[in-house]
LUMVEXDO-229512 format. One record per residue (C-alpha): residue number from 1; residue in one letter; x, y, z. Coordinates in pm, 1 decimal. Each point is the difference from the previous one (the first is absolute). Layout:
BEGIN
(NUM; 'a'; (X; Y; Z))
...
END
This chain:
BEGIN
(1; 'm'; (-15952.1; 9139.9; 2500.6))
(2; 'q'; (-365.8; -28.9; -110.9))
(3; 'f'; (-66.1; -132.5; -349.5))
(4; 'g'; (-379.0; -45.6; 6.1))
(5; 's'; (-114.1; 323.9; -161.3))
(6; 'k'; (254.9; -33.3; -282.4))
(7; 'i'; (-97.4; -360.7; -74.2))
(8; 'k'; (-367.6; 97.6; -10.8))
(9; 'e'; (67.4; 306.8; -216.1))
(10; 'l'; (193.1; -201.4; -259.2))
(11; 'r'; (-251.0; -287.9; 6.3))
(12; 'l'; (-294.1; 233.6; -68.6))
(13; 'k'; (196.1; 188.3; -265.7))
(14; 'r'; (39.4; -328.2; -189.4))
(15; 'g'; (-361.8; -99.7; 58.1))
(16; 'y'; (88.0; -309.9; 199.4))
(17; 's'; (-222.6; -145.4; 267.5))
(18; 'i'; (161.8; -123.1; 318.8))
(19; 'q'; (-48.5; -356.9; -123.7))
(20; 'v'; (167.2; 71.2; -335.4))
(21; 'l'; (302.2; 154.8; 169.7))
(22; 'a'; (14.3; -291.2; 243.8))
(23; 'd'; (-2.0; -249.3; -289.4))
(24; 'l'; (265.0; 189.8; -195.6))
(25; 'a'; (226.7; 32.6; 304.2))
(26; 'g'; (-55.9; -354.5; 121.0))
(27; 'v'; (-125.9; 99.9; 344.3))
(28; 's'; (-338.4; -30.9; 169.3))
(29; 'k'; (-282.7; 253.0; -37.1))
(30; 'p'; (-16.5; 58.8; 380.3))
(31; 'a'; (373.6; 72.7; -0.7))
(32; 'i'; (-38.4; 270.3; -268.2))
(33; 'q'; (-285.3; 152.5; 200.1))
(34; 'q'; (212.8; 5.2; 314.2))
(35; 'y'; (291.3; 157.8; -187.0))
(36; 'e'; (-227.6; 274.7; -134.0))
(37; 'd'; (-146.1; 56.8; 347.9))
(38; 'd'; (355.4; 19.8; 141.3))
(39; 't'; (-87.3; -260.4; 261.5))
(40; 'i'; (297.4; -207.1; -112.3))
(41; 't'; (310.6; 87.8; -202.4))
(42; 'p'; (103.6; -209.3; -302.0))
(43; 's'; (338.5; -166.5; 13.3))
(44; 'n'; (265.2; 103.8; -249.3))
(45; 'm'; (-74.0; -305.1; -215.1))
(46; 'v'; (-377.7; 59.1; 1.2))
(47; 'l'; (44.9; 370.7; -72.6))
(48; 'k'; (209.5; -93.5; -303.0))
(49; 'k'; (-278.1; -232.7; -124.1))
(50; 'i'; (-261.3; 272.8; 44.8))
(51; 'a'; (221.8; 250.5; -181.1))
(52; 'd'; (45.7; -241.2; -291.7))
(53; 'a'; (-376.6; -61.8; -14.1))
(54; 'l'; (-62.8; 376.0; -13.2))
(55; 'g'; (271.4; 55.6; -258.7))
(56; 'v'; (217.2; 226.0; 213.7))
(57; 'g'; (331.3; -27.1; 177.9))
(58; 'v'; (19.1; -43.9; 374.6))
(59; 'w'; (156.7; 347.7; 10.4))
(60; 'h'; (-343.7; 135.8; -94.5))
(61; 'f'; (-134.0; -74.4; 348.2))
(62; 'f'; (254.8; 220.5; 171.5))
(63; 'p'; (-76.0; 372.3; -2.0))
(64; 'v'; (288.5; 231.5; -75.0))
(65; 'k'; (45.7; 247.0; 283.0))
(66; 'r'; (243.6; 286.2; 41.1))
(67; 'k'; (212.6; -58.5; 305.9))
(68; 'k'; (74.5; 264.8; 256.1))
(69; 'i'; (375.3; 7.6; 41.0))
(70; 's'; (215.9; 190.7; 241.1))
(71; 'l'; (378.2; -2.6; -24.1))
(72; 'i'; (242.9; 77.3; 279.4))
(73; 'd'; (238.5; 288.3; -75.4))
(74; 'f'; (284.7; -57.0; -241.7))
(75; 'r'; (339.9; -69.9; 144.5))
(76; 'd'; (245.8; 265.0; -118.2))
(77; 'g'; (-300.9; 191.4; -128.6))
(78; 'h'; (175.7; 330.1; 52.7))
(79; 'r'; (228.1; -84.1; -294.6))
(80; 'l'; (-283.4; -25.0; -249.7))
(81; 'l'; (-55.7; 285.2; -243.5))
(82; 'd'; (-375.4; -27.0; 52.6))
(83; 'e'; (-84.4; -233.4; 285.4))
(84; 'q'; (-379.1; 30.0; -33.5))
(85; 'k'; (9.6; -60.1; -375.7))
(86; 'e'; (211.1; -310.3; 56.5))
(87; 'k'; (-234.3; -123.8; 272.6))
(88; 'd'; (-295.1; 42.3; -235.7))
(89; 'a'; (181.8; -196.9; -271.6))
(90; 'i'; (78.0; -281.7; 243.4))
(91; 'l'; (-361.4; -1.0; 122.3))
(92; 'd'; (-130.7; -43.6; -354.7))
(93; 'i'; (231.8; -294.1; -61.2))
(94; 'v'; (-87.0; -161.9; 331.9))
(95; 'r'; (-374.7; 46.0; -47.8))
(96; 'd'; (8.8; -167.9; -340.2))
(97; 'e'; (217.6; -291.1; 110.4))
(98; 'a'; (-176.1; -48.0; 334.1))
(99; 'q'; (-340.0; -5.0; -171.4))
(100; 'k'; (104.7; -294.6; -213.9))
(101; 'y'; (159.7; -174.7; 296.4))
(102; 'i'; (-297.7; 30.1; 234.7))
(103; 'd'; (-256.3; -99.5; -261.6))
(104; 'l'; (201.8; -313.5; -70.8))
(105; 'l'; (8.8; -79.6; 371.8))
(106; 'f'; (-378.3; 23.4; 12.2))
(107; 'i'; (-51.8; -215.5; -306.6))
(108; 'l'; (223.7; -274.8; 134.4))
(109; 'q'; (-116.9; 48.6; 359.1))
(110; 'e'; (363.4; 29.7; 101.3))
(111; 'r'; (-23.6; 313.2; 208.7))
(112; 'v'; (238.9; -20.3; 294.6))
(113; 'e'; (-74.2; 257.9; 267.0))
(114; 'f'; (311.4; 122.3; 175.0))
(115; 'e'; (-19.8; 36.6; 376.9))
(116; 'n'; (266.0; 225.2; 145.9))
(117; 'p'; (141.1; -167.4; 314.7))
(118; 'l'; (147.5; 330.6; 120.2))
(119; 't'; (-318.7; 200.4; 57.3))
(120; 'd'; (40.5; -33.8; 376.6))
(121; 'm'; (347.0; 158.7; -5.3))
(122; 'v'; (88.0; 368.9; -2.9))
(123; 'i'; (357.8; 50.2; -112.8))
(124; 's'; (197.5; 254.9; 200.8))
(125; 't'; (351.5; -151.3; 14.5))
(126; 'f'; (229.0; -209.5; -216.6))
(127; 'a'; (-40.1; -280.0; 255.8))
(128; 'd'; (-370.4; 5.2; -86.8))
(129; 'v'; (89.9; -40.8; -367.5))
(130; 'e'; (212.9; -305.4; 82.7))
(131; 'k'; (-293.4; -156.6; 184.6))
(132; 'a'; (-233.6; 87.6; -286.7))
(133; 'a'; (224.4; -173.9; -255.2))
(134; 'k'; (11.8; -314.7; 214.3))
(135; 'k'; (-376.7; 5.0; 37.1))
(136; 'f'; (-51.4; 47.9; -374.3))
(137; 'r'; (235.8; -285.5; -79.9))
(138; 'k'; (-205.7; -214.9; 236.5))
(139; 'k'; (-311.8; 100.8; -193.3))
(140; 'l'; (169.1; -124.9; -319.2))
(141; 'k'; (95.7; -324.6; 180.5))
(142; 'i'; (365.7; 19.4; -102.6))
(143; 'g'; (174.6; 18.0; 336.2))
(144; 'e'; (366.7; 91.2; -44.2))
(145; 'a'; (25.9; -143.8; -352.0))
(146; 'p'; (110.1; 207.2; -300.8))
(147; 'i'; (-283.9; 146.5; -208.0))
(148; 'd'; (89.3; -142.7; -338.3))
(149; 'd'; (-264.0; 198.7; -191.5))
(150; 'v'; (-129.6; 314.1; 173.9))
(151; 't'; (-241.1; 81.5; -282.8))
(152; 'g'; (-141.9; -350.6; -11.3))
(153; 'i'; (-64.2; -31.1; 372.4))
(154; 'l'; (-169.1; 340.8; 15.2))
(155; 'e'; (-217.5; -82.3; -303.0))
(156; 'a'; (-102.3; -323.8; 171.0))
(157; 'n'; (-108.5; 202.6; 303.3))
(158; 'g'; (-231.8; 238.5; -181.6))
(159; 'f'; (235.2; 274.6; -121.0))
(160; 'i'; (-21.1; 133.2; -353.1))
(161; 'i'; (352.7; 58.9; -130.9))
(162; 'l'; (26.1; 216.2; -311.3))
(163; 't'; (292.6; 139.1; -195.5))
(164; 'v'; (26.0; 332.0; -181.9))
(165; 'n'; (273.8; 164.9; -200.6))
(166; 'r'; (9.0; 368.2; 85.9))
(167; 'p'; (297.6; 242.0; -33.4))
(168; 't'; (7.1; 92.9; 368.1))
(169; 'h'; (236.6; -45.4; 292.5))
(170; 's'; (-269.2; -182.8; 194.5))
(171; 'p'; (64.5; -376.8; -1.3))
(172; 'g'; (-343.4; -87.0; 133.1))
(173; 'v'; (-333.2; 114.2; 136.0))
(174; 'c'; (-288.0; -173.7; 168.4))
(175; 'g'; (-364.5; 48.8; 81.3))
(176; 'l'; (-341.3; -154.7; 47.8))
(177; 'i'; (-277.7; -83.9; -242.4))
(178; 'e'; (-343.3; 38.6; 157.6))
(179; 'd'; (-259.1; -245.3; -130.9))
(180; 'd'; (-337.1; -91.1; 153.3))
(181; 'g'; (110.6; 136.9; 334.4))
(182; 'k'; (319.8; -205.0; 3.6))
(183; 's'; (357.5; 89.0; -81.4))
(184; 'f'; (258.9; -160.1; -225.1))
(185; 'p'; (359.9; 97.1; 87.0))
(186; 'v'; (199.4; 94.9; -309.2))
(187; 'i'; (376.0; 33.3; -42.3))
(188; 'i'; (132.5; 161.9; -317.2))
(189; 'y'; (363.5; -49.7; -95.4))
(190; 'n'; (163.3; 240.1; -244.9))
(191; 'e'; (218.4; -185.9; -251.1))
(192; 'h'; (137.1; 313.4; -166.1))
(193; 'q'; (336.8; -21.9; 172.0))
(194; 'd'; (188.8; -325.7; -47.6))
(195; 'r'; (34.4; -127.4; 354.5))
(196; 'e'; (149.9; -316.6; 140.6))
(197; 'v'; (-255.7; -255.7; 118.7))
(198; 't'; (97.7; 54.6; 363.6))
(199; 'r'; (-97.8; 365.4; -33.9))
(200; 'k'; (-333.9; -95.6; -155.6))
(201; 'r'; (-69.8; -226.8; 296.7))
(202; 'f'; (96.0; 272.7; 243.8))
(203; 't'; (-221.1; 257.5; -176.5))
(204; 'i'; (-303.6; -229.8; -3.0))
(205; 'l'; (38.3; -68.6; 372.1))
(206; 'h'; (53.4; 370.6; 69.5))
(207; 'e'; (-335.0; 70.2; -168.4))
(208; 'l'; (-152.5; -287.7; 197.3))
(209; 'a'; (111.3; 176.9; 317.2))
(210; 'h'; (-186.2; 315.1; -104.9))
(211; 'l'; (-315.1; -209.5; -40.1))
(212; 'v'; (11.0; -203.4; 320.1))
(213; 'l'; (178.5; 210.1; 261.6))
(214; 'i'; (-205.8; 241.0; 208.8))
(215; 'f'; (232.3; 282.0; 105.2))
(216; 'm'; (-37.7; 224.7; 299.5))
(217; 'e'; (-126.6; 332.0; -135.1))
(218; 's'; (287.8; 198.0; 148.8))
(219; 'l'; (261.2; -181.9; -211.3))
(220; 's'; (142.9; 204.0; -286.5))
(221; 'k'; (-13.7; -126.6; -358.2))
(222; 'd'; (377.4; -42.2; 0.9))
(223; 'i'; (-15.7; -227.0; 305.4))
(224; 'q'; (-287.4; -196.3; -154.8))
(225; 'e'; (210.0; -53.0; -312.7))
(226; 'q'; (289.7; -125.1; 211.1))
(227; 'm'; (-235.2; -236.4; 181.5))
(228; 'c'; (-129.1; -134.7; -331.3))
(229; 'h'; (363.0; -65.8; -101.5))
(230; 'y'; (51.5; -176.2; 332.5))
(231; 'f'; (-313.3; -211.6; -52.0))
(232; 'a'; (113.0; -106.0; -349.6))
(233; 's'; (340.2; -112.2; 133.1))
(234; 'a'; (-157.8; -183.8; 292.8))
(235; 'm'; (-238.6; -180.9; -234.2))
(236; 'l'; (282.1; -107.4; -230.0))
(237; 'l'; (251.3; -94.0; 269.1))
(238; 'p'; (-146.0; -93.4; 342.1))
(239; 'e'; (208.6; 82.9; 304.0))
(240; 'd'; (34.4; -359.4; 121.3))
(241; 'a'; (89.6; -121.5; -349.2))
(242; 'l'; (281.9; 253.7; -29.5))
(243; 'i'; (136.4; -79.0; 345.8))
(244; 's'; (-16.8; -374.0; -70.3))
(245; 'f'; (173.2; 39.1; -337.1))
(246; 'v'; (283.4; 215.0; 130.4))
(247; 'g'; (37.7; -167.5; 339.1))
(248; 'k'; (80.2; 158.7; 333.3))
(249; 'g'; (333.5; 135.4; 115.7))
(250; 'r'; (114.3; 99.7; -349.0))
(251; 't'; (246.6; 284.5; -44.2))
(252; 's'; (-22.4; 15.8; -380.0))
(253; 'i'; (-197.6; -136.4; -294.7))
(254; 's'; (129.8; -106.3; -338.4))
(255; 'f'; (-103.1; 146.8; -333.2))
(256; 'q'; (-111.5; -346.3; -113.4))
(257; 'e'; (-235.0; -29.2; 297.9))
(258; 'l'; (-163.9; 328.9; -94.7))
(259; 'v'; (-46.1; -123.7; -356.0))
(260; 'e'; (-151.5; -324.9; 129.8))
(261; 'l'; (-243.8; 194.2; 218.4))
(262; 'k'; (-97.8; 209.1; -300.4))
(263; 'e'; (-55.4; -301.7; -223.7))
(264; 't'; (-194.7; -189.6; 268.5))
(265; 'y'; (-226.1; 274.0; 134.9))
(266; 'g'; (-24.6; 227.8; -302.3))
(267; 'i'; (123.5; 311.0; 176.1))
(268; 's'; (277.9; 231.4; -116.4))
(269; 'i'; (336.7; 5.1; 176.6))
(270; 'q'; (-53.6; 364.4; 88.5))
(271; 'a'; (-334.5; -86.8; 163.0))
(272; 'i'; (165.7; -289.3; 188.1))
(273; 'i'; (248.5; 244.9; 149.9))
(274; 'f'; (-279.0; 231.9; 113.8))
(275; 'r'; (-192.3; -300.3; 134.7))
(276; 'a'; (299.8; -111.7; 205.9))
(277; 'k'; (15.8; 347.8; 153.0))
(278; 'n'; (-375.9; 9.0; 62.7))
(279; 'i'; (0.8; -316.1; 210.7))
(280; 'g'; (312.8; 99.5; 192.6))
(281; 'm'; (247.2; -242.9; -157.2))
(282; 'i'; (233.7; 282.6; -97.8))
(283; 't'; (52.1; 357.0; 115.0))
(284; 'd'; (-78.2; 309.1; -201.4))
(285; 'e'; (372.1; 53.6; -51.4))
(286; 't'; (41.3; -353.7; -135.7))
(287; 'k'; (-299.6; 50.9; -227.4))
(288; 'r'; (160.1; 311.9; -153.0))
(289; 'k'; (332.0; -182.1; -41.6))
(290; 'w'; (-166.6; -295.6; -174.1))
(291; 'l'; (-197.1; 229.8; -227.3))
(292; 'd'; (320.9; 181.9; -97.7))
(293; 'i'; (163.0; -333.2; -85.7))
(294; 'y'; (-310.9; -103.3; -194.1))
(295; 'e'; (10.5; 321.5; -203.5))
(296; 's'; (370.5; -44.3; -75.0))
(297; 'w'; (-68.9; -350.6; -135.9))
(298; 'q'; (-276.8; 107.7; -239.4))
(299; 'q'; (217.7; -23.3; -311.9))
(300; 't'; (212.8; -299.3; 97.5))
(301; 'k'; (-218.3; -255.2; 179.0))
(302; 'n'; (-272.2; -235.6; -115.7))
(303; 'f'; (-278.1; 48.7; 254.5))
(304; 'g'; (-192.7; -306.6; -111.1))
(305; 'a'; (-355.7; -11.3; -132.4))
(306; 'y'; (-337.4; -104.7; 134.6))
(307; 't'; (-146.0; -256.2; -242.0))
(308; 'k'; (-293.1; -161.7; 181.9))
(309; 's'; (-251.2; 246.5; -145.1))
(310; 'q'; (-14.2; 291.1; -241.6))
(311; 'e'; (-288.2; 147.3; 205.1))
(312; 'k'; (-240.6; 18.1; -291.5))
(313; 'p'; (-375.0; 1.7; 76.0))
(314; 'k'; (-149.3; -326.5; -124.7))
(315; 'r'; (-351.1; -26.4; 139.4))
(316; 'f'; (-181.2; 207.6; -263.0))
(317; 'e'; (153.0; -205.9; -279.3))
(318; 's'; (-95.8; -318.2; 185.5))
(319; 'l'; (-358.9; 121.0; 41.2))
(320; 'i'; (-21.8; 84.8; -370.6))
(321; 'a'; (127.2; -346.5; -96.3))
(322; 'r'; (-250.9; -168.6; 227.2))
(323; 'a'; (-290.7; 213.6; -120.9))
(324; 'i'; (79.8; -79.5; -364.5))
(325; 'v'; (57.2; -371.3; 52.7))
(326; 'e'; (-326.4; -31.7; 195.0))
(327; 'r'; (-173.2; 213.6; -265.8))
(328; 'r'; (-110.0; 263.3; 248.9))
(329; 'i'; (116.8; 269.9; -241.8))
(330; 't'; (32.3; 7.2; -376.9))
(331; 'k'; (324.7; 33.6; -190.3))
(332; 'e'; (-114.9; 348.2; -98.3))
(333; 'k'; (-36.8; 94.7; 365.9))
(334; 'a'; (341.9; -148.1; 74.9))
(335; 'm'; (146.6; 214.5; -276.7))
(336; 'e'; (-165.1; 308.1; 151.1))
(337; 'l'; (127.9; -77.9; 349.0))
(338; 't'; (356.3; -101.1; -84.9))
(339; 'g'; (79.2; 188.6; -319.1))
(340; 't'; (100.7; -330.6; -159.0))
(341; 'p'; (-87.7; -28.0; -372.2))
(342; 'i'; (-296.3; -233.6; -41.1))
(343; 'd'; (192.9; -234.4; -230.2))
(344; 'm'; (248.1; -57.3; 284.4))
(345; 'i'; (-255.3; -63.4; 277.1))
(346; 'e'; (-49.9; -366.8; -84.0))
(347; 'd'; (370.9; -73.8; -21.9))
(348; 'r'; (71.5; 189.2; 320.2))
(349; 'y'; (-274.2; -156.5; 212.1))
(350; 'l'; (-208.7; -275.6; -159.1))
(351; 'n'; (269.2; -217.8; -159.0))
(352; 'k'; (155.6; -54.4; 341.6))
(353; 's'; (-315.8; -118.2; 175.2))
(354; 'f'; (-100.1; -354.0; 101.6))
(355; 'e'; (-357.0; -125.6; 22.3))
(356; 'f'; (-119.6; -172.6; 316.5))
END
């Protein structure tokens, strides 16, 4: 990001010499000259001092640009009354929210560029999907451990996670935001239907699969969807972890063990059953029998609950809090970005801050 031309423009508009601006900002005259020449970039702290000296917010130095966004096809899109109209509505929401998100990342210099570790793989079989999930888990440095917060770990690795509330059958979509020749992966979760947390986690990872897996062109969309389901299950419950938990030589598994697996790994009991079949622990016949039993218990059994995370995106809110506390944006700008009434901004963000 180059700030020089904007600093010079604002300095001249106010009739300041380089020396006057340097004195007001508390930096050297040569430094101001170098900033304006774009030979060096001011740190966040120095940029804040220059902004204060010029009587503008730091936000002023960041141009607002319209992002080019492409979204992968809706799941269950054939059920929508007007699929294209719904896509356009989602695009508008995503553009607005992503614009705020990316501009904040630039202001705070917190941009994390995601590098897909699966670009050297072409997926043609379900065995390939299993390998891809293991490789992606390695990228996240989590080994065989449970993913306590899917949303949080993806946000930390450069993903933008957004939520919408749209009256559709599609639980999620995903896409890319193109900016300055680089891409931000975006996952959008639809909160319209009240879903259990385990289903939210599964949906987010299903959309992740659409973003990171490179499918052989001959594969049908139905098979690709099945492979994305497979990837989500493999991410939530690694093969070795399931085998280790259950143990070898078993002829049956208790209901309580299934509940414990659900509460530990954040995966539904139904998905655990499919996962056991996928890795060859049970036969297809056993899978169908277990699913029948599961369905018959729906009204009588407590299937437990995953409580480690509610899978709510947190990074945007965290960026807003930091930008306000460090006075990179005004309270008015925070109100514009968050929709929070201005009289609540201070209580929500500033009263909970500590000075260094």
